[in-house]
N, CA, C and O atoms as a GROMACS GRO file, in nm:
protein
  296
    1MET      N    1   8.128   5.058  -2.138
    1MET     CA    2   8.004   5.018  -2.202
    1MET      C    3   7.913   5.139  -2.208
    1MET      O    4   7.898   5.213  -2.111
    2ASN      N    5   7.852   5.157  -2.323
    2ASN     CA    6   7.757   5.267  -2.337
    2ASN      C    7   7.642   5.226  -2.428
    2ASN      O    8   7.644   5.120  -2.491
    3VAL      N    9   7.542   5.310  -2.433
    3VAL     CA   10   7.421   5.281  -2.508
    3VAL      C   11   7.451   5.266  -2.657
    3VAL      O   12   7.389   5.183  -2.724
    4SER      N   13   7.544   5.343  -2.711
    4SER     CA   14   7.572   5.333  -2.855
    4SER      C   15   7.630   5.195  -2.890
    4SER      O   16   7.605   5.144  -3.000
    5HIS      N   17   7.705   5.136  -2.800
    5HIS     CA   18   7.758   5.000  -2.822
    5HIS      C   19   7.642   4.902  -2.835
    5HIS      O   20   7.643   4.814  -2.921
    6ILE      N   21   7.543   4.916  -2.750
    6ILE     CA   22   7.426   4.828  -2.755
    6ILE      C   23   7.343   4.857  -2.880
    6ILE      O   24   7.292   4.763  -2.942
    7ARG      N   25   7.329   4.983  -2.918
    7ARG     CA   26   7.257   5.016  -3.042
    7ARG      C   27   7.324   4.949  -3.162
    7ARG      O   28   7.256   4.899  -3.252
    8ASP      N   29   7.456   4.948  -3.162
    8ASP     CA   30   7.529   4.882  -3.270
    8ASP      C   31   7.499   4.732  -3.273
    8ASP      O   32   7.483   4.674  -3.381
    9LYS      N   33   7.493   4.670  -3.156
    9LYS     CA   34   7.461   4.527  -3.150
    9LYS      C   35   7.318   4.501  -3.198
    9LYS      O   36   7.292   4.399  -3.263
   10ILE      N   37   7.227   4.591  -3.167
   10ILE     CA   38   7.089   4.578  -3.217
   10ILE      C   39   7.089   4.590  -3.369
   10ILE      O   40   7.024   4.512  -3.437
   11ALA      N   41   7.161   4.687  -3.422
   11ALA     CA   42   7.167   4.709  -3.567
   11ALA      C   43   7.227   4.588  -3.640
   11ALA      O   44   7.186   4.557  -3.752
   12ARG      N   45   7.323   4.521  -3.578
   12ARG     CA   46   7.385   4.403  -3.639
   12ARG      C   47   7.304   4.276  -3.615
   12ARG      O   48   7.338   4.170  -3.668
   13GLY      N   49   7.196   4.285  -3.537
   13GLY     CA   50   7.114   4.168  -3.509
   13GLY      C   51   7.166   4.081  -3.397
   13GLY      O   52   7.117   3.970  -3.377
   14GLU      N   53   7.265   4.130  -3.323
   14GLU     CA   54   7.321   4.052  -3.213
   14GLU      C   55   7.232   4.059  -3.088
   14GLU      O   56   7.236   3.970  -3.003
   15LEU      N   57   7.154   4.165  -3.078
   15LEU     CA   58   7.053   4.180  -2.973
   15LEU      C   59   6.924   4.222  -3.041
   15LEU      O   60   6.927   4.294  -3.141
   16PRO      N   61   6.810   4.178  -2.989
   16PRO     CA   62   6.684   4.216  -3.053
   16PRO      C   63   6.648   4.362  -3.028
   16PRO      O   64   6.687   4.420  -2.927
   17GLY      N   65   6.576   4.419  -3.121
   17GLY     CA   66   6.525   4.554  -3.106
   17GLY      C   67   6.382   4.556  -3.057
   17GLY      O   68   6.320   4.662  -3.046
   18THR      N   69   6.329   4.439  -3.029
   18THR     CA   70   6.192   4.424  -2.978
   18THR      C   71   6.198   4.357  -2.841
   18THR      O   72   6.304   4.312  -2.796
   19ASP      N   73   6.083   4.351  -2.776
   19ASP     CA   74   6.078   4.287  -2.644
   19ASP      C   75   6.129   4.143  -2.650
   19ASP      O   76   6.115   4.074  -2.752
   20TRP      N   77   6.188   4.101  -2.540
   20TRP     CA   78   6.224   3.961  -2.524
   20TRP      C   79   6.094   3.882  -2.509
   20TRP      O   80   5.993   3.936  -2.464
   21GLU      N   81   6.096   3.756  -2.546
   21GLU     CA   82   5.979   3.670  -2.529
   21GLU      C   83   5.957   3.639  -2.381
   21GLU      O   84   5.843   3.625  -2.336
   22ALA      N   85   6.066   3.628  -2.307
   22ALA     CA   86   6.058   3.602  -2.163
   22ALA      C   87   6.184   3.653  -2.097
   22ALA      O   88   6.292   3.648  -2.156
   23THR      N   89   6.171   3.701  -1.976
   23THR     CA   90   6.286   3.743  -1.897
   23THR      C   91   6.266   3.697  -1.754
   23THR      O   92   6.154   3.681  -1.706
   24ARG      N   93   6.378   3.675  -1.686
   24ARG     CA   94   6.371   3.643  -1.543
   24ARG      C   95   6.503   3.680  -1.479
   24ARG      O   96   6.608   3.680  -1.544
   25LEU      N   97   6.496   3.712  -1.352
   25LEU     CA   98   6.617   3.742  -1.276
   25LEU      C   99   6.678   3.610  -1.231
   25LEU      O  100   6.608   3.523  -1.181
   26THR      N  101   6.807   3.597  -1.249
   26THR     CA  102   6.877   3.474  -1.213
   26THR      C  103   7.017   3.511  -1.167
   26THR      O  104   7.044   3.628  -1.138
   27VAL      N  105   7.106   3.415  -1.159
   27VAL     CA  106   7.246   3.441  -1.127
   27VAL      C  107   7.328   3.417  -1.253
   27VAL      O  108   7.287   3.342  -1.342
   28GLY      N  109   7.441   3.481  -1.260
   28GLY     CA  110   7.528   3.466  -1.375
   28GLY      C  111   7.612   3.341  -1.367
   28GLY      O  112   7.586   3.252  -1.286
   29GLY      N  113   7.714   3.336  -1.451
   29GLY     CA  114   7.809   3.228  -1.445
   29GLY      C  115   7.808   3.133  -1.563
   29GLY      O  116   7.909   3.067  -1.589
   30LEU      N  117   7.698   3.124  -1.636
   30LEU     CA  118   7.693   3.029  -1.748
   30LEU      C  119   7.741   3.090  -1.878
   30LEU      O  120   7.805   3.021  -1.959
   31PHE      N  121   7.712   3.216  -1.901
   31PHE     CA  122   7.744   3.282  -2.026
   31PHE      C  123   7.797   3.423  -1.998
   31PHE      O  124   7.769   3.479  -1.892
   32PRO      N  125   7.873   3.480  -2.093
   32PRO     CA  126   7.906   3.621  -2.079
   32PRO      C  127   7.783   3.707  -2.105
   32PRO      O  128   7.685   3.660  -2.164
   33CYS      N  129   7.788   3.829  -2.063
   33CYS     CA  130   7.679   3.924  -2.090
   33CYS      C  131   7.671   3.947  -2.240
   33CYS      O  132   7.772   3.978  -2.304
   34ALA      N  133   7.552   3.934  -2.296
   34ALA     CA  134   7.534   3.950  -2.441
   34ALA      C  135   7.549   4.095  -2.485
   34ALA      O  136   7.566   4.121  -2.604
   35ALA      N  137   7.542   4.188  -2.392
   35ALA     CA  138   7.554   4.330  -2.428
   35ALA      C  139   7.699   4.377  -2.420
   35ALA      O  140   7.749   4.437  -2.515
   36CYS      N  141   7.767   4.350  -2.308
   36CYS     CA  142   7.903   4.403  -2.290
   36CYS      C  143   8.012   4.298  -2.309
   36CYS      O  144   8.130   4.331  -2.310
   37ASP      N  145   7.972   4.172  -2.325
   37ASP     CA  146   8.065   4.061  -2.350
   37ASP      C  147   8.157   4.028  -2.234
   37ASP      O  148   8.249   3.948  -2.251
   38THR      N  149   8.136   4.086  -2.118
   38THR     CA  150   8.217   4.050  -2.002
   38THR      C  151   8.149   3.937  -1.926
   38THR      O  152   8.027   3.921  -1.933
   39PRO      N  153   8.228   3.858  -1.854
   39PRO     CA  154   8.170   3.743  -1.785
   39PRO      C  155   8.064   3.782  -1.682
   39PRO      O  156   8.072   3.888  -1.619
   40THR      N  157   7.967   3.695  -1.667
   40THR     CA  158   7.875   3.703  -1.554
   40THR      C  159   7.925   3.600  -1.454
   40THR      O  160   7.973   3.494  -1.494
   41THR      N  161   7.916   3.629  -1.327
   41THR     CA  162   7.967   3.536  -1.227
   41THR      C  163   7.854   3.479  -1.143
   41THR      O  164   7.748   3.541  -1.132
   42PRO      N  165   7.876   3.363  -1.083
   42PRO     CA  166   7.770   3.301  -1.003
   42PRO      C  167   7.726   3.383  -0.882
   42PRO      O  168   7.621   3.355  -0.824
   43ILE      N  169   7.804   3.484  -0.844
   43ILE     CA  170   7.762   3.566  -0.730
   43ILE      C  171   7.690   3.694  -0.774
   43ILE      O  172   7.644   3.771  -0.690
   44ASP      N  173   7.681   3.716  -0.906
   44ASP     CA  174   7.616   3.835  -0.960
   44ASP      C  175   7.473   3.804  -1.003
   44ASP      O  176   7.443   3.695  -1.050
   45ALA      N  177   7.387   3.903  -0.986
   45ALA     CA  178   7.254   3.893  -1.044
   45ALA      C  179   7.268   3.910  -1.195
   45ALA      O  180   7.357   3.980  -1.243
   46ALA      N  181   7.181   3.846  -1.269
   46ALA     CA  182   7.178   3.858  -1.414
   46ALA      C  183   7.033   3.849  -1.460
   46ALA      O  184   6.948   3.794  -1.390
   47VAL      N  185   7.007   3.905  -1.576
   47VAL     CA  186   6.875   3.895  -1.637
   47VAL      C  187   6.886   3.792  -1.749
   47VAL      O  188   6.961   3.811  -1.845
   48GLU      N  189   6.811   3.684  -1.737
   48GLU     CA  190   6.808   3.581  -1.840
   48GLU      C  191   6.697   3.616  -1.938
   48GLU      O  192   6.582   3.634  -1.899
   49CYS      N  193   6.733   3.626  -2.064
   49CYS     CA  194   6.640   3.671  -2.167
   49CYS      C  195   6.628   3.566  -2.277
   49CYS      O  196   6.727   3.507  -2.319
   50HIS      N  197   6.504   3.544  -2.322
   50HIS     CA  198   6.477   3.446  -2.427
   50HIS      C  199   6.416   3.519  -2.547
   50HIS      O  200   6.326   3.602  -2.532
   51HIS      N  201   6.468   3.486  -2.667
   51HIS     CA  202   6.417   3.549  -2.789
   51HIS      C  203   6.451   3.460  -2.907
   51HIS      O  204   6.568   3.426  -2.928
   52GLY      N  205   6.351   3.423  -2.983
   52GLY     CA  206   6.375   3.346  -3.104
   52GLY      C  207   6.447   3.215  -3.081
   52GLY      O  208   6.526   3.173  -3.165
   53GLY      N  209   6.421   3.150  -2.971
   53GLY     CA  210   6.487   3.024  -2.940
   53GLY      C  211   6.623   3.038  -2.877
   53GLY      O  212   6.686   2.938  -2.843
   54SER      N  213   6.671   3.161  -2.860
   54SER     CA  214   6.800   3.184  -2.797
   54SER      C  215   6.783   3.228  -2.653
   54SER      O  216   6.682   3.288  -2.616
   55ARG      N  217   6.882   3.196  -2.573
   55ARG     CA  218   6.884   3.241  -2.434
   55ARG      C  219   7.014   3.315  -2.410
   55ARG      O  220   7.122   3.265  -2.443
   56VAL      N  221   7.006   3.435  -2.354
   56VAL     CA  222   7.125   3.513  -2.323
   56VAL      C  223   7.113   3.569  -2.183
   56VAL      O  224   7.004   3.577  -2.126
   57LEU      N  225   7.226   3.605  -2.128
   57LEU     CA  226   7.231   3.673  -1.998
   57LEU      C  227   7.276   3.816  -2.020
   57LEU      O  228   7.361   3.843  -2.105
   58LEU      N  229   7.220   3.905  -1.942
   58LEU     CA  230   7.262   4.045  -1.940
   58LEU      C  231   7.284   4.086  -1.795
   58LEU      O  232   7.208   4.046  -1.707
   59HIS      N  233   7.388   4.167  -1.772
   59HIS     CA  234   7.399   4.230  -1.641
   59HIS      C  235   7.277   4.320  -1.623
   59HIS      O  236   7.227   4.373  -1.722
   60PRO      N  237   7.227   4.337  -1.502
   60PRO     CA  238   7.111   4.424  -1.484
   60PRO      C  239   7.131   4.564  -1.542
   60PRO      O  240   7.040   4.619  -1.604
   61ASP      N  241   7.249   4.623  -1.524
   61ASP     CA  242   7.276   4.756  -1.581
   61ASP      C  243   7.275   4.752  -1.734
   61ASP      O  244   7.228   4.847  -1.798
   62CYS      N  245   7.324   4.645  -1.793
   62CYS     CA  246   7.324   4.631  -1.938
   62CYS      C  247   7.181   4.614  -1.990
   62CYS      O  248   7.147   4.663  -2.097
   63TYR      N  249   7.097   4.545  -1.914
   63TYR     CA  250   6.956   4.530  -1.952
   63TYR      C  251   6.890   4.667  -1.957
   63TYR      O  252   6.814   4.696  -2.050
   64VAL      N  253   6.918   4.751  -1.859
   64VAL     CA  254   6.860   4.886  -1.856
   64VAL      C  255   6.909   4.966  -1.977
   64VAL      O  256   6.831   5.037  -2.039
   65MET      N  257   7.038   4.954  -2.010
   65MET     CA  258   7.090   5.025  -2.127
   65MET      C  259   7.029   4.970  -2.256
   65MET      O  260   7.004   5.047  -2.349
   66TRP      N  261   7.005   4.839  -2.263
   66TRP     CA  262   6.939   4.781  -2.379
   66TRP      C  263   6.800   4.841  -2.396
   66TRP      O  264   6.760   4.876  -2.507
   67GLU      N  265   6.725   4.852  -2.285
   67GLU     CA  266   6.592   4.914  -2.290
   67GLU      C  267   6.602   5.057  -2.344
   67GLU      O  268   6.523   5.097  -2.430
   68GLU      N  269   6.699   5.132  -2.295
   68GLU     CA  270   6.717   5.270  -2.341
   68GLU      C  271   6.756   5.274  -2.489
   68GLU      O  272   6.705   5.356  -2.564
   69ALA      N  273   6.845   5.186  -2.529
   69ALA     CA  274   6.894   5.186  -2.668
   69ALA      C  275   6.783   5.156  -2.767
   69ALA      O  276   6.778   5.218  -2.873
   70ARG      N  277   6.696   5.065  -2.736
   70ARG     CA  278   6.593   5.028  -2.832
   70ARG      C  279   6.475   5.124  -2.831
   70ARG      O  280   6.398   5.125  -2.926
   71ARG      N  281   6.458   5.202  -2.727
   71ARG     CA  282   6.345   5.294  -2.716
   71ARG      C  283   6.377   5.437  -2.760
   71ARG      O  284   6.287   5.514  -2.790
   72SER      N  285   6.505   5.470  -2.762
   72SER     CA  286   6.540   5.608  -2.796
   72SER      C  287   6.616   5.613  -2.927
   72SER      O  288   6.696   5.525  -2.956
   73PRO      N  289   6.592   5.714  -3.006
   73PRO     CA  290   6.666   5.728  -3.133
   73PRO      C  291   6.812   5.760  -3.108
   73PRO      O  292   6.851   5.802  -2.999
   74ARG      N  293   6.890   5.739  -3.210
   74ARG     CA  294   7.035   5.769  -3.200
   74ARG      C  295   7.054   5.911  -3.175
   74ARG      O  296   7.167   5.957  -3.163
   0.00000   0.00000   0.00000
């Protein structure tokens, strides 16, 4: 997983390029990570993000890469 993969998802509209409407730290297990598509597990921390009526989970490291991808140019 790298920042360019997340930039591509932002460009395709799969992840927002703007701030989430709400975020909170939670546990995984319900959905795969929206950034890297790998499973989140109930024993892992996850960032729950809400945007445009959608709710997604991101691994904490993927959330950090998402922040970097949307703030820095290619």
